[in-house]
N, C-alpha and C positions, 0 to 999 in steps of 0.2 A: 449652450444655454437654450432652454426650451422655448417654443413659440409663445407659451403662456407667460413665461418670465419676461420675454422681450416686450410684452404688452402691459406689464405691470407698471403702475405709477404710484409714488407716494402721495397720500392725501395731505393737504395743508389747509389751514383755516385762517382767514383774515377777519378780524373783528374791528370794523372801521365804518366810517361814514361814506355815503354815496356822493360822488361828484358828478353833477348833471352835465358838466362840460367834458367828462370822459378822460381827463388827463391825470387825475390824482385819485386818492381814496381807493375804495375797493375795486373800482374799474381798472386803475393802474395795477393793482395787486394781481388781479385775475389775468391780465395780459402777461405779466412777468411769470406767473406760475405756469401758464400754458407754454410760454417760450422756453422755459427751463425743464419741461418734461414732468411737471407735477399736476395733480388734479386739485383744482382750487374750489374751496367751499367758503361760504360767507355767513357772518352774523352782522346785520346792519344796525349801527348805533344811532345814526342820524341821516336824514335826507336833507341835502342842501340844494339851494338854487344858486348855482355859480357857473362862472366861466373863468378863463385864465386871468381876466381883468378884475373881477370882483366877486364877492359873496353877497348875494342879495337876501338870502334867507336861510335859516337853519331850523329844522323841525326834528327834535329828538324822538327816538323810539322809546316806548316805555321800558323801564328796566326789566320788568317781568318778561316782556317779549324778547329782549336781548338775551336773557338767560335761556328762554325756551329755544331760541335759534341755536345757541352754542350746544346745549345739551342734546337737542334732536340730531344735529350733525354728528356729534361725538358718539351717539348711540348707534349710528349706522356706518361710520367710517373710522378706520384706525388713523387718527390724526398724528402724523409724524412730527409736525411742527406747526406753531401758530404765531400770528403776529397781531398786535393791536395798533390802531391808528387813532383817528379822531374819536374821543370818548365823551367830550363835551361837559358832562356834569359829574358831581360826586356820587349821585345815586347810580348812574350807569357804571362808573368805576367800581363801586361796591358790588354791583351785580356781576360784572365781568370777573372780578377777583374771586367771588364765591364760586362761579361757574368753572373757572380755571382750576380751582382746588377740587371741586366735585368731579370734574372730568379727567383729572390727572394730566393736565397739559404741562408737562415738565419742560419741554423745549419751547420757550416763549420768548419772542422778540418784541420788546416794547419800544415803539416809536412814539415819543412823548409829544404828539402834535398839539401845539399851542396857538400858533399864528399861521395863517395862510401866506403864500407867496405875495398875495395882494394886500397883506397886512391886516386882514380881518381876524378877530379873535375867534378861535375854534375850541377854546377850553375856558370855562368859567373860572373866575378867581378862586371860588371856594372849592374847586375841584383840584387845584394844584397840590394842596396838602394831602388829599385823598390819593392822588396819583403816587406821591412820594412815600406815603406811609403804608399803603395797602398793596398797590399793584407792582411798582418797580421792584421791590424785594423778591417778587416771584419770578423775575425775568432771568433767562439765560444770558441775555445781552440787552442793553438799552442803546438806542441809536439817536441821540440828540444832535441837532445842528448847533451852531455856536450861540444864537440867541436863546435857544431852549436851555442850553447848558448854563448860560448867564442867569436865567430865571432860577434854575435849580440851585445854583451856588450863591446867588445874590451879589455878584460882582461882574465886572467887565473882563473880557478875554481879548487881548489885543496883540498877541504874538504866538509863535509856534511853541515856545517854552511854556507860556501860559496855557495853551491848548493841551499840552501833555500833562501839565499839573492838574488841569481841570478834569481830564479823563481819569486820572488816578484818584482824585478826591471823590468824584462821583462813584466810581467803582467801589472804593473802600467804604464810603458812607452807606451804600445800599447792599453791599455784599454781592455785586454782580459784575459781569464784564461790561465795559463801556466802549462803544465804537463812536467816537466823536468826530463829526464831519467839519472840516475846516474851510469849506467853500466861502464862508462869509468873512474870513480873515482879510485884512487889507491886501489887495492884489497888485498894487502899483509896483512894477518892476519884477513881479514874480511870474515865472513861466509855468509854475506847477500849483496844483491844489494838493494840500496835504491833509489826509485824514489820519487819525491815530486810534489805536486799539489798546485798551488796558485790560489785561487778563492775567490772573494768577500772579499778581505782583510785578508784571512786566509791561512796559509801554513799547509798542512797535509803531513805527511811522510808515505811512503808505503814500508816497508822492505819485501824482499822475499829471501829465501835461494838461494845462488849462485849456478848455474849449471856449472860445468866445461865441456867445449865443445871445439872442434877444430875450428868450424866455427860459425859465428853469422850473416851471410849474410841474409838480409831480416827481421831482428828483428825489425828495426825501422818502416818499412812499415807495418809489422804485428801489432805492438803496436797501431799505428794510425788507422789502419783499424778496429781493435776490438772496439776502442772508437767510431768510426763512426757508426758501426753496432749497438752497445749498445744504443747510443743516438737515433738512428732511431727507436729502439724498446721501447723508453720511459724511459730508465734508467737515473738516475742522473749522473752528470759528475763525482762525487766521485765514484759512483758505476761502471761507465764505465772504469775509470782509474784502479780501483782494478781488474776488469775483464781482462783488457788488460795485466796487469802485470802477473796475474795468467796464462793467455793463453800463453804468450810468454815463461814463465818458463816451462810450460808443453811441449810446442813445442820444446824447446831446449832439454829437458830431453828425449823426444821420437824421436829425430832426427834419420833418417834412412840412410843406406849407398846406394849411387848410384855411382858406380865407386869409385873414390878417394874422393868423396864429401859426406857430411852429411847434406842434406837439412832439414829444420825445419819439425817437424812432425805435420803439420797442417791438 
């Protein structure tokens, strides 16, 4: 392999909100992209005033500026894969959907960010239908956590069998693959976290030993960012989900102390 080839990196794009606390959002995405050998680019959808404990404020970027960011990046870089995170409003979702179509972003990971770890709403009520009707069907894969899947389906999910059924129903409803994260399932007596992937009519289960931690801020963003980076590098979706689960588990296990917080060890 030539020296030039050794230095080449796939370009990836995150369309997401900015986390002023540095642990989630596009800041987390960029850390993951760098760690996995990709060149990260961004389109900022919202600026937030937050830390791991709370979201104090959200200021959305104008839909026109979100579009301009995506198209300007895509005009200059061959984007191998993209992901969406916090989109906040129906108008921003519409803008992102149109830009995804215009720029030909076929390898799209949609993380349907609705509520922060601190339980602050990050998606307006009127935006949920826009997300489902317009953007999710454009995805290569959607990566909801259990509460987000419950919103999409309108019912509770309380067991592994229900988790598998939910991934299948979401995938079939929107015509996409669904990587459904099981970290919110009741954990009493369970030594493992189980995520499931529904793709092409098949459900696969991914267990990983549970890591006991004080904070999980940024785990969802990190999970989706790893999938995005691995797909950009040519991995199968199955392999990308396995890598994402392993990466998040290691990041939790190697979390470090910054004041009173323990950010992921990315």
